N, C-alpha and C positions, 0 to 999 in steps of 0.2 A: 875661340875665346877661352881664357883660362878659368879654372874653377875659382881661383881667388877673385878674379874680376867679376864673375857672376855672383859670388857670395857677397862681396862688398856692394855691388850694384843693388842686390835685393835688400840687404840690411839698410843701406843708406836711403834707398828709394822708399821703403816702408816707413822708416823713421821720419823722413821728410814729409810724406803724405800724412802721417799721424800728427806731426807738429802743425802742419797747415790746417788740418781739421780742428785742432784745439784752438788755434788762433782765430779761425773763422767763427768758432762757437762763441767767442768773446768771453769765455770763462777767465777767472782771475789767474789761475796757476799758469796756463800757457802764455798769457799776455803780460805777466808781471816782468819778465826780463826786458821786454820792449819798453815798458814804462820806466824801468830802472835806468835805462840808458837814454831816456828822453825822446823816444820815437813818438811823433804826434799820432794820436789815435786814428786819424783819418788815413794813415799809412799802413795800419795793421792788415787790412784786407789785401792791399797790394803786395806786401811781403809774404802773406800767406799764399797768395796765388803764385808767386815766384817759387816758393817752396813746393807747392803742389806740382807745378810744371816740371821742376827739377826731379822730383820723385817719380812722376809718371815717365819722364824722359829716360831715367835710368832703367826703369823696368822694360820699356819699349826697346831700349838700347841693347838688351840682352840678345834680341833678334836682329836689330839694325844698329850696328856699332856707331855710325856717325851721329845718330841721335843721342846715344849714350855718352859719347865724348862731349858733345855740346852741353848736355845736362850736367855732367860731372864738372865741366869748366864753369858753368853758371853757378852751381852749388858751391864750388870752391870760392868763387868771388863773393857769393852771398855770405858765406860763413866768415870769410876774411873781413868783410864789411862789419860783421857782428863783433869780431875781435877788435877792430879799430874803434867801434862805438863803445865797447866796454873800456878800452884804454883811455879814450877821450874823457870819460867821466870819472875815471879812477875806480871803477867797479871791481871789487875783488872776486866776483863770481864769474871769472873769465874762462875757467877750465873747460866747460862744455863747448863753448865756441871754438876754443883752440883745438880740442879733440875732433870736433866735427870738420873743422878746416883741414886737419891732417888726413882724416878718413876720406874726405871728398878729393883731396889732392892725390892720395894713393889710388883711389878709384880711377881718377883721370889718367894717371900714369899707366896703370894696368890696362885700361881700355885702349889707350894709344898704342901700347906695345902689342896688344892682341889684334888691333885693327889692321 
C-alpha cells in the first residue's frame, strides 16, 4: 500500500469517526448540516453509524485492503449523497461535502491501485 493511500485512509477515517461521534451526540453544530438539507431527525443516527462504519473500515483497510476499498466506496457514495442533498435544496454550503466526496474518491482510487 502506498504512503498516500495510508495517509488519506487515516485522515478520512478519523474525520469520519469524529463526525459520526458528533452526530451521535446530538449537538447542534454537527447536526445542523443535516437539518439544513431536510434530513429527518430519525435518520441522524443511521447516517452517523454509516460514517462510523466507513471510518473504521478505512482504518482496518490499512491492513486488509478489501475492507478499505469497500469503506472508501461506501464513503464516496455517502458524501456524494450529501452533495446531492445540498443541491436539491439549493444550499450554498456545499463545499465541505464536495471536498469530502473528492477525498473519498481519491482514497478509493489509491486503494484499488494499491490492492
